[in-house]
N, C-alpha and C positions, 0 to 999 in steps of 0.2 A: 171830670168827663176826659179832659185832653190828656190828663196824666195816664189815664186807663188806656187810651187809644196809643199813646207812645209806648206803653210797656208791651202792648199786643204787637205793635210794629217791631220792636226790638226783638221779641221772642220769634217773630217769623224770619227776621234776618239771621238770628242765631241758628235756628233750624235749618234754613237754607245753607249756611256755610257748613254746618255739620254734614248735611246731605251731600254738598259737593265734595267734601273731604273724604266721606265714605266712599263716594263714587270713584273718586280719583285714586283712592287706596286699592279699591277692588280692581280698576283697570290696570294699576301698575303691578299688582300681584299677579294678576292674569297674564300679563306681559312676559314678567320674569318666568312664570311657569312655563310658558310656550318656548321661551328662549332656551330655558333648561332642557326641556324635552327635544328641542332641536339639536342642541348641543350633544346631548346624550345619543341621539340618533346618529349624528355625524361621527362621533368618536366610535360608536359601535361598527359603523362602516368602514371606518379606518382600520379598526383592530381586525375586522374580518378580511380586510384587504392584505394586511400584514401576514394574517395567518395562512392565507391562500398562497402568498408569495413563498413563505417559509416551506409549505407543503409541496409546492413546485420544485423547490430546492432539494427537498429531501428525495423526491422521485428522481431528479437528475443525479443524485449521488447513488441511489438505489441501482440505476442503469449502469453507472460506472463502475461500481463495486461487482456487479454480475457479470461484466465483461471479462474480468480477471479470473484466472483459475485460482489464484491465491489472493486473498483479500488484501488490498493496499491499506495498511494501518492508519496512514494519515487520512484516506478518505472515510474510514470507519469511524474515526474519532471525531471528524467533523460532521459527519451524519449524526452522531450522538449528541453534539452541541446544538444541532438544530431541533432535535426531539426534546432536549431539555428547555429550550427558549420557547418552543411551542406550548409545552406543559406549563411553564411559568405564565406565558400570555393567557392562557385559558382561565386562570384563576385570579389574574391582575384586575385592579380596579380601573373603570373607564375614566381616566383623567388626562389632561393634555400632557402633563409631566411624565406620567407612567408610560403614554403610548410613544412620546419623544425618545425616551430611553430605549424602547424596544425597537424603534425605527433605527436608531444608531447602532444597536447591536446587529440588526438585519444587514444594514449597509456594510459592516465589519465582515460578517459571515459571506455576503456576496462577493466582496473582494477576495476573502480567502478561497472562496469556490472557484473563482476565476483563475487563481494562481494553481490550485490543486488540479483542476481539469486540464490546464494547459501541460502540467508535468505529467499527468495521467497519458495524455495524448501522445506526448513525446515517448514516454515509456512503452506504449503500445507500437509504435514505430520502430524502437529498438529491439523490442521482443521479435517483431515481425522480421527485421532484418537478421537477427540471431537465427530465427527458424530458417530462413533462406539460406544462410551459411551451413547449418545443420543438413539441409537437404542436399546442398552441393557437395557436402563431405560424404553423404551416403552414396551419392552417384559415383563419386571418385573411387570410393571403397569397392563399388560393384565392379568397376574397370579393373581393378587390381585383383583379378581372379585367383591368381597363384598365392598371393599372400593371404587373401581373405579366406579361401578354402582351407589353407593350412591352419589358419587362426581358428575357424570354425571347427575343424576336427579337434584341435587342443581344448577348446572350451567345452565341446561336447564330451570328450573323454572326462575332462575335469568335473563336469556336471554329474556324470555317472559315478564318479569315485566319491565325491563329497555329498551327495544327495542324502539328506537326512542325518548327516553326520555333524559332530560337534565342532564345526569350524565356521568362521564367519565368511559370508559372501556379499558381493556388491552388485548393484545393478544401477542403470542409467548414467554410466561414467561418460563424462564429456569434458573436453577442453576447448578453450578459445582464448584469443588475446583479448586484453582489456587496456583502456586508457584510465589512468588514475589521476583525477583532478586533485588540486591542493586541497580541496574541502573534503577529500576521501571518496567522493562520488565515482563510480565505475561505470564506464561506457564500453561495451562491446565493440570489437572492430576486427575485420579481416586483414588489415594492413600491417605488415611485419614492421615496418618503420615507425608506425604510430603506436605499436604495442609497448606498454611499459612492463607488463607481466603477463604470465600465462595463468588463467583461473582454471583449476581442476575441481570438478564437483562429481559427487557421487552419492549413492544411498547405501548404507550398511543394512542389509536385509535382516528381518526379525528371523531368529533361530532359537527355539525354546530350549535347544541341547546346549547352547553356549551360556555359560555363566556369566552373571552381571559383573561389571567392574572395569577397571582401567584396561584398555586395549590399545594395539597399534597396528598399522598396516604401512607397507612401504610404497610410495609413489615414485614412479620413474617416468621421466619426460625426455624423449628423444628428439633431437632437432633433424633436419632433413640430411645432415652428414651422419646421423646415428650417434652424435655426441649426447652424454647425459648432462642435462641442464641442472642447475640448482646447486646443491652441496656436493653432489657427485662423490659421495663418500661408500665405502665398501662395508659389507658384512657377510661373514661366511656361516653357512648352514651346512654341517657336515662337509660333503664334497662339493657344495655349490657355493659360489661367490657372486653376491648380488651387488650391483652398482645402482644406488637409489638417488632420486633428487631430494626427497624430503621423508621424514618419518610423520605419518599422520596419527597423532595420539587423541583418543577420545574415551568418554566413559559410556560403556554400553549397558542399557537397561532393558535389554530383551524386548526392544521394539525397533521398529524402523528408524534410522537416524540419518538426516542429511548433513553431508559434510563437504565444504569447500576449502581448498587450499590454494596458495599462490606460489608461484615458481618464477623468480627473477632471471633475467638473461645473463649468461656468462660475459657477453660483450653486447651484441645487438641481435636481435631475432633476424634470422634469414628466411627468405622467400622458400616456401615449399611445404612438404608434408611433415607433420608432426605426430608423433605416437605417444600415447598416454597408457602406461601399464600399472596395475595395482596389483602388489604381491602380499600374500599371506605367509609370511616367513619366505620360504624359497618358492611356494606355490603361485604360479599366475592365476588370478581369480578373475580379473576383467581387463579388457584392453579396448581402445578405441583410438580414432586418429582425426585430425583436422588439418586445414591448410591456411597459411598465411601468404597472401599475395604481395 
């Protein structure tokens, strides 16, 4: 009888222990499950925050790119890197290591954006100064009525002669002083003493009557004393002798072509009015002027 009671008591104790273990395991499992859900929710929120920050950066780049008439390639490429990171983040797993890697990449892109935006702001200021300089040149041209009227007559007559003819024409001719940094970066300037070179830019206009191939035009830059800067070499066309600063050589492909050339000073640039002429052989096809102070 006592042996039977002892066995019953032992069985109850064993069942009690098993029940306690079962309840403890269930509680622990439930706790782990809840912690997992909380961690997943936290990682999801972090991921959404990083995605939102990347989207904000992308919009800032869109605004900066839209402010420029010509797309800044550095800004476009950085915008593309953000898009790539966003696409990768969308399909990534929600893990601490994965999210940390994306945060590091986001911080690197943030630093890159700060640098690029600062450079873009500086470029906008420089472009504004250049535009002001060109406006000033336009005013000075208007004041030189005799020279301007004579030049206008020449260009009008020339335009009537060469209209729809098989000869190259240029538009948008402009010249200005530039400072050349050791890195190769060019900074526009109106100061004669600070100018390292004169940059001459123009567009060769599309003319379907002109055959494609290697072409050349003659660029002439005159200083305030009417001295020819640059090479100052001569070439003769029939009874006409032309002194030119440089020969602009290019491959023409029957479409508009933007060209920029550089003219170095013979000694130092002087203050005053500079004239830039472009010749197609002996024919003057465009002219402009600018001032260095």
